C-alpha positions, 0 to 999 in steps of 0.5 A: 660311823661308816657309811654302811652302818648309817641308818637309811631314811626316806625323803620324808619321815615322821620325827619327834621334837620332844623338847618342844612338845611335838611327839610326831611331825612329818618332815621333808628331808631336804639336802638342798637346804643347809638348815632345818626349819619348823613352821612356827607362828606368834613368834616372840623373843623375850628375856627370862632370867637373863637369857634370850628366849623365844616363845612360839606356837606350832601347828604340827599336823598339816591342814590342821589349825586346831591342834596348837603346840605352844613352846619356849626355847633358848634363842641361840642366834638370829640368821638371815636365811634365803628361802627357795623362792629367793627371799631373805628372812631373819629367823630365830634359831633354837637348839633342840633334840630330834628323834629319828631312827632310834637316834637322838640328835641335837640340831639347830632349827630355824623358826618361820611361817611355813603355813603355805608349804607342803611340809611343816618341817624341813630337816636340812643337810646339817642335821642328816649329814654323818648321821643318815643315808637317804634313799630318795625313792622311799618314804617313812622308813622309821618304823618306830613312829608308825603312822596312825591312820592319818591323812598326812 
C-alpha cells in the first residue's frame, strides 16, 4: 500500500484482540517500542497436546481489577525485552490477531505485568509499520470502536 492509502491512527486507539477474548482495550501506539506488549498476570506455561501454551489473565480496563479475561495461546517464543526503565525481562511471546481501523493483523505480543503503567497495551512499531500512518496529535481515530461512556 502507498503511504497516502494507509489509514491514519492517533497516538492512542481502542483495539480488539478477539482471539484472546478482548473486545476493547485502550492501546498506546509506541513507535519507540519494537514489540507490542499486553498487561498480563498469573502467567503460566503449560504443555497441551504436545504444544507449549501460555495461560494468563488480563485486566483489559485501566483502573478496573474486577473485570478479568482469562486466555490461552500458543507460546511462540520467550524473549529478553528491555523496558523503558532499562530493566531486562524474559517475556512469553504469542501470535494473535489485532483489529484496528477495519484491519485484522497478526502480531507478536509479549506478556508482562503493566499494572502500574498508563496503558494496559502497547502497540509497537513492528505491528504498525507498513499498515498505518500515525498522527501524534490525535487520539481515537478508529470510529469502528466508538467509546461507550467510560473513564478511559
